C-alpha positions as CSV (number, residue, x, y, z in Angstrom):
1,M,255.2,71.6,186.9
2,Q,258.4,72.3,188.2
3,E,260.5,75.3,186.6
4,R,260.8,74.0,182.5
5,K,263.8,73.3,182.3
6,K,265.3,70.3,180.1
7,G,264.7,67.2,182.4
8,N,262.1,68.0,184.6
9,A,258.9,66.7,184.6
10,Q,256.1,67.6,182.4
11,G,252.4,66.6,182.9
12,I,248.4,67.7,182.4
13,D,244.9,68.0,183.8
14,V,242.3,66.8,182.0
15,S,238.5,66.5,182.5
16,R,235.4,65.8,180.4
17,Y,235.9,69.0,178.5
18,Q,238.4,67.6,176.9
19,G,236.2,64.9,175.6
20,K,238.2,61.5,174.1
21,I,242.2,61.8,174.9
22,D,244.5,60.0,172.6
23,W,246.4,58.8,175.6
24,K,249.1,57.0,173.3
25,A,249.8,60.5,171.6
26,V,249.7,62.4,175.2
27,K,252.7,59.9,176.4
28,A,254.9,60.2,173.1
29,S,254.4,64.3,173.3
30,G,256.6,63.4,176.3
31,I,253.7,64.1,179.1
32,S,254.9,61.7,181.9
33,F,252.0,62.4,184.3
34,A,248.2,63.4,184.6
35,F,246.1,65.0,186.8
36,I,242.3,63.5,185.9
37,K,239.3,65.5,187.4
38,A,237.3,63.0,189.7
39,S,234.6,65.1,191.3
40,Q,233.0,68.3,192.3
41,G,230.9,69.8,195.0
42,K,228.8,66.8,197.3
43,S,227.8,64.4,194.6
44,Y,229.1,65.3,191.0
45,R,230.9,62.9,189.5
46,D,233.3,63.6,186.2
47,K,232.1,60.5,183.6
48,T,235.5,60.4,182.0
49,F,237.5,60.2,185.1
50,I,237.6,56.2,185.6
51,G,238.4,55.5,181.7
52,N,241.2,58.5,181.6
53,A,242.9,57.0,184.3
54,Q,243.0,53.1,182.9
55,A,243.8,54.4,179.5
56,A,246.8,56.8,181.2
57,R,248.0,54.1,183.3
58,A,248.1,51.7,180.2
59,V,250.5,53.9,179.0
60,G,252.5,55.0,181.5
61,V,251.6,58.1,182.4
62,L,251.5,58.3,186.1
63,V,248.7,59.3,187.3
64,G,246.9,61.7,190.0
65,T,243.2,63.0,190.8
66,Y,241.5,66.2,191.8
67,H,238.4,67.4,193.4
68,Y,236.9,70.9,192.4
69,L,235.8,72.3,195.5
70,D,232.9,74.1,194.5
71,D,231.2,77.6,195.8
72,S,228.3,75.0,197.3
73,A,231.0,74.6,200.0
74,K,230.2,77.6,202.4
75,T,230.9,75.5,205.7
76,P,233.4,72.7,207.1
77,E,230.3,70.2,207.3
78,D,230.1,71.1,203.5
79,A,233.6,70.5,203.0
80,R,233.5,66.8,204.7
81,K,230.7,66.6,202.6
82,E,232.7,67.1,199.3
83,A,236.0,65.1,200.7
84,A,233.4,62.1,201.0
85,N,232.5,62.3,197.4
86,F,236.1,63.0,196.4
87,V,237.2,60.1,198.1
88,S,234.0,57.9,197.1
89,A,235.2,58.7,193.3
90,I,238.8,57.5,194.0
91,N,237.7,54.3,195.5
92,S,235.2,53.5,192.4
93,A,238.8,53.9,190.4
94,G,240.6,51.4,192.8
95,G,241.2,53.4,195.6
96,I,244.3,55.6,196.5
97,A,246.7,52.8,196.2
98,A,246.1,53.0,192.5
99,F,247.1,56.4,191.7
100,D,250.7,57.5,191.6
101,L,250.3,61.1,192.8
102,P,248.8,62.7,196.2
103,P,244.9,63.6,195.4
104,V,244.6,67.4,194.9
105,M,241.9,70.1,196.1
106,D,241.1,72.5,193.1
107,Y,239.7,75.6,194.9
108,E,240.0,79.0,192.9
109,S,236.1,80.7,193.4
110,N,234.5,82.4,196.0
111,R,231.3,83.5,194.6
112,S,229.7,82.7,197.6
113,G,231.9,86.0,199.3
114,L,233.2,84.2,202.4
115,S,235.3,85.5,204.6
116,K,239.5,84.5,204.5
117,A,238.7,82.7,207.9
118,A,235.6,81.1,206.8
119,L,237.3,79.8,202.9
120,T,240.5,79.1,204.9
121,A,238.3,76.4,207.3
122,V,236.2,75.3,204.2
123,A,239.8,74.0,202.6
124,R,241.4,72.9,205.9
125,T,238.4,70.8,206.7
126,F,238.8,69.4,203.0
127,L,242.0,68.5,203.4
128,A,242.0,66.9,206.5
129,E,239.3,64.8,205.3
130,V,240.6,63.8,202.5
131,E,244.2,63.0,204.3
132,R,242.3,60.9,206.9
133,L,240.3,58.8,204.6
134,T,242.9,58.0,202.2
135,R,246.0,58.4,204.6
136,V,247.8,60.6,201.8
137,R,248.8,64.4,202.4
138,P,247.0,66.1,199.5
139,I,247.9,68.7,197.2
140,V,246.3,72.3,197.2
141,Y,245.9,73.8,193.4
142,T,244.5,77.7,193.0
143,Y,245.6,80.8,191.0
144,P,248.0,83.5,192.4
145,S,245.0,85.9,192.4
146,F,243.4,83.5,194.6
147,I,246.2,82.1,197.0
148,G,245.5,84.9,199.1
149,N,242.4,84.0,200.2
150,F,243.8,81.3,202.3
151,S,245.7,81.6,205.4
152,G,247.8,78.9,207.3
153,L,247.8,76.1,204.6
154,S,251.4,76.2,203.5
155,D,252.3,73.0,205.2
156,Y,249.9,71.3,202.2
157,P,252.0,70.9,199.0
158,L,251.2,73.7,196.0
159,W,250.4,73.4,192.7
160,I,250.2,76.8,191.5
161,A,248.8,77.9,188.3
162,R,250.8,80.8,186.6
163,Y,250.3,80.7,182.8
164,S,253.8,81.9,181.6
165,A,256.6,79.8,180.4
166,T,258.9,82.6,182.0
167,Q,258.0,84.1,184.9
168,I,258.1,81.9,187.6
169,P,254.9,82.2,190.4
170,A,256.3,83.8,193.5
171,G,255.8,82.3,196.9
172,A,252.2,83.5,198.4
173,S,250.3,83.5,201.5
174,G,252.7,81.6,203.4
175,W,254.0,79.1,200.9
176,S,257.6,80.0,200.4
177,R,257.7,77.3,197.0
178,W,255.6,75.3,194.9
179,D,255.3,71.6,193.8
180,F,253.7,72.0,190.4
181,W,253.6,74.8,188.5
182,Q,251.1,74.6,185.7
183,Y,252.9,77.0,183.3
184,S,250.3,76.9,180.2
185,D,246.4,76.1,179.9
186,G,247.1,74.8,176.7
187,S,246.5,78.2,174.2
188,A,249.0,80.5,176.9
189,G,252.4,79.9,178.7
190,G,254.3,77.3,176.5
191,T,254.4,74.5,174.7
192,L,254.8,70.7,175.3
193,P,258.1,68.8,175.6
194,S,257.6,67.8,172.0
195,G,257.6,71.4,171.0
196,T,253.9,71.5,170.0
197,L,251.3,73.2,172.1
């Protein structure tokens, strides 16, 4: 989400953890778009993905999707397998043309202790493979505390998570701007356009 100014589009991201979502209420609260989790790792699919995508579209919420690149991705080959899982999930929901927003790589963990070069290689491979398979340039999602693990990815759009309604994310790791700013996690950082949390 860009800087919170009147008139800027505001959206949410969801996964199975939100349970059953009342998409009419989401739309009524002022939300205009949603990124919905499709997949994680080499084989996991979010069981609520297709239903959420259909229900969000039905009420006029613009839909995008994301893949959580997990710690099992240690090599570029692992990243290609994760990209294949993501694109397969997208295809199961109608294909890339069924989505209003570009696909997203959610990369925010390095429990495997990969070097900056190795982590960047995994990210770059995943992004390139998703773009090759969908013909749509994906977005990078991460946190300010994690973005320094990447180098040379700033040619991809950035969705940055910085939970504050007033502290705008600074440029980092080669990015001088962001396209989406996640300013709240639902409990910290601000309110919905309707004035509720």
